[in-house]
PATI-635951 format. One line per 3 residues: number of its first residue (from 1); their letters; for each residue x, y, z of C-alpha. Coordinates in nm, 2 decimals. Example, Ala and Ser with C-alpha at 12.3 -4.5 7.8 and 13.67 -1.06 7.14 Angstrom:
<logus>
1	AS	1.23,-0.45,0.78 ~ 1.37,-0.11,0.71
</logus>
This chain:
<logus>
1	MSR	-3.69,-0.17,3.36 ~ -3.87,-0.11,3.03 ~ -3.63,0.17,2.94
4	EIA	-3.34,-0.07,2.97 ~ -3.51,-0.30,2.73 ~ -3.64,-0.04,2.49
7	EPE	-3.30,0.12,2.41 ~ -3.12,-0.20,2.30 ~ -3.44,-0.31,2.12
10	ASV	-3.44,0.01,1.92 ~ -3.08,-0.03,1.84 ~ -3.13,-0.38,1.72
13	SRE	-3.43,-0.27,1.51 ~ -3.22,0.00,1.34 ~ -2.93,-0.24,1.27
16	IAS	-3.17,-0.49,1.12 ~ -3.32,-0.22,0.90 ~ -2.97,-0.12,0.79
19	LDV	-2.88,-0.48,0.71 ~ -3.20,-0.52,0.51 ~ -3.13,-0.22,0.30
22	RLT	-2.77,-0.33,0.24 ~ -2.88,-0.69,0.15 ~ -3.14,-0.56,-0.09
25	REI	-2.88,-0.35,-0.27 ~ -2.64,-0.64,-0.29 ~ -2.91,-0.87,-0.43
28	AAG	-3.00,-0.60,-0.69 ~ -2.63,-0.57,-0.79 ~ -2.61,-0.95,-0.82
31	KVD	-2.91,-0.95,-1.05 ~ -2.76,-0.68,-1.27 ~ -2.44,-0.89,-1.30
34	LVK	-2.63,-1.20,-1.38 ~ -2.82,-1.02,-1.66 ~ -2.49,-0.88,-1.80
37	WAM	-2.34,-1.23,-1.80 ~ -2.65,-1.38,-1.97 ~ -2.64,-1.11,-2.24
40	GAL	-2.27,-1.17,-2.30 ~ -2.32,-1.54,-2.33 ~ -2.61,-1.49,-2.56
43	TAQ	-2.41,-1.26,-2.78 ~ -2.11,-1.51,-2.79 ~ -2.34,-1.80,-2.87
46	TAL	-2.51,-1.60,-3.15 ~ -2.17,-1.50,-3.30 ~ -2.05,-1.86,-3.28
49	LLG	-2.36,-1.99,-3.45 ~ -2.34,-1.73,-3.73 ~ -1.97,-1.81,-3.77
52	VAK	-2.04,-2.18,-3.80 ~ -2.33,-2.12,-4.03 ~ -2.10,-1.94,-4.27
55	LF	-1.88,-2.25,-4.30 ~ -2.16,-2.45,-4.45
</logus>
């Protein structure tokens, strides 16, 4: 009886570990994209401010 329970339990544990690794990678990729967008927005804002400052 315990063998019947242990095999699916081990399979579920491996699947959960796999999902955890995949989710961690996706979160890291999302953070990288967020930093890229933030840097792009900061650069655009700085360029806009410098451009407006030259008008005055």
